[in-house]
N, C-alpha and C positions, 0 to 999 in steps of 0.2 A: 731853775732853782726854786725850791719851795720856800714858803715863808718861814718854816722852821729852820731850814738851812741858813737863811739870811740872818737869823737872829742867834745862831749858835756861836757860843764862845768856846774857843779851843785853847787849852793850856798844854804846852809841851814842856815837860820837865826833863832836862838833859843833865846826866852826870858827865863831867868833863872827860876828855879822852885820857889815855894812859900817860901818866907822868913818870919822870925819873924817880928812882927810889929816894925815900926820905933819908936825911942824915947829912948830906954834903952842904946843904944850904938851909936857911930858914924855910919852914914848910910853905909859907905864903909865896915864896920865890921859886918853888920847884917848877921847872919847865916841863913841857911835854917830851916824852921819849920819842924816838924816831917812829915807832909803831903808833904812838898816839897821834903824831902829825898825820899819818896816813888815815887813821880812824876818823879824825876830824873831817877830812875831805869827804870820806864815804858817808858820814852822817849828813853833811850838807847836801850831797846828791840825793840821799834817801829822803830827807825832808822836802826837798824840791819836788822829787818824783811823787810824793804823797800829797802834794798841794798844801804843805804845812809851812808856808812862807809867812813869817811873823811881821806884824806891823810894829811891834815893840819887843825888844830883847832886854831882859834884866840879867846881868852877868856879875858874878862875884869878881872882886878885884884881884883875887889870887892869879898869879901868872899863868898857871895851867888852864884856868877857865877862860881867861882873856885870849890865850893862844888858840884854844878850842874854837872860840867864836871867830877869831880872825881867819882861821883856816877853813872853817865851814861856810862862812858868809859869801865868798865868791861863787859858790855853787847855787845860790838862791835866786840868781837872775838880777835884773836891773834895779828892782825896787830896793832901796836902802832903808831898812827899818830904823826906827829910833832906837838908840842904844843907851841904856841906863846902867852905869857901873855902880855896884852896891857893896860897900864894906860889910854890911849886915849879912849878906849871903855867905860870907866865908865861914862863919861859925853859927849860921842860922839854925833855928829849930823850925818845926812845922808852923807854929804861930807867926814867926818872923816872915816866912815865905808867904803865908796867907795875907799878912798885912800889906806886903808889896803887891800881891796880885789884886787885892781889893782896891788899890789905888790906881789901877789901870783905867784909862779913859774909856768912855762909852764907844768911841769909834774903833777901838782895838778889838778885832775879832779873833786873831791868833796871837798869843803871847808865848814867847819862849823864855824859859828861865834856865840859865846855865850855872849849875852849882855843884854841890858835893854830896857824897854819901856820909851818913845814912839818910840825910834829910830829903834828897830828891825822891827816893823810894818811899820814905815814910809819909811825905806829903801826898804822893799819889795814892797810897793806901788809905790815908785819912779822907781824901776827897771822894774816893770810889764809892758809889752808891748803887742803887737798883739799875739793872741793865748793863752792868759792867761785865766784861769778858772774864770768866772765872780763872782762866790760865794767866791772864795779865795780873789779876789781883793776887794770885798765889805768888807770882814772881816778885811783885813789889813788896810783899809782906816779908820776904827773906832778904831783900836787897838786890841791887842791880850792879853788874860789872861796868867798867869804864865804857864810855861812848854809847851808853844805853839811854833811850828816851822813852818816856811814857806820854801817851796822848789822852787827855781828858776833855770831855765835851759836856756842855750844859747850856740850856737856853737862858738861864738866870744871868743877870748882870754881874759883873765882877764883884761889885760891892756886896753881893749876897752869897758869895762862895764860902762854903764851910763844910763841915763834916757830912759826907755822903751826898753832896749836892750834884756831883758829876758822874758821868759814865766813863769808866776807864775802858777805852776801846782798843788800845794797842800798846804793846811794849816792844820796841824795836832795837836791834843792835846789828848794824851793818857788819858784814863778814870781816873778821879780824885779819 
């Protein structure tokens, strides 16, 4: 491992898996649909396969985001990351997400945020700077479907993350 790799901070922004349609319950209480439950497991396997196992997870308190995390986490192996549930993430804007990211501790190298659209894609687009994958940037600029994650990397400490600071290296969506 090079010294650059050892100091790289990786942010994974994940839109929750497919939820039941709106209308039957309060939006914050919408559960995952059956397909969403399957998507969540595939996301967990994909993150593990890519070496994107977080030390810290920040998750919206909405039921569908919590279920996404609960169903993907067993695929990440033995290490149990610290979990922070955040009411802020439910209706968050980009600035709210950045505030939470900037508070991540220095020992956190990979941070996973499980949230909602359009904020997950908008945050990735905002952070994407020089060296970003052009296809990935194009995708986050128009929004991402359920169970899609964006990977951003930067050598800068979390406290300094802001507009254009990271390289958007990948946007992934395991097969539906």
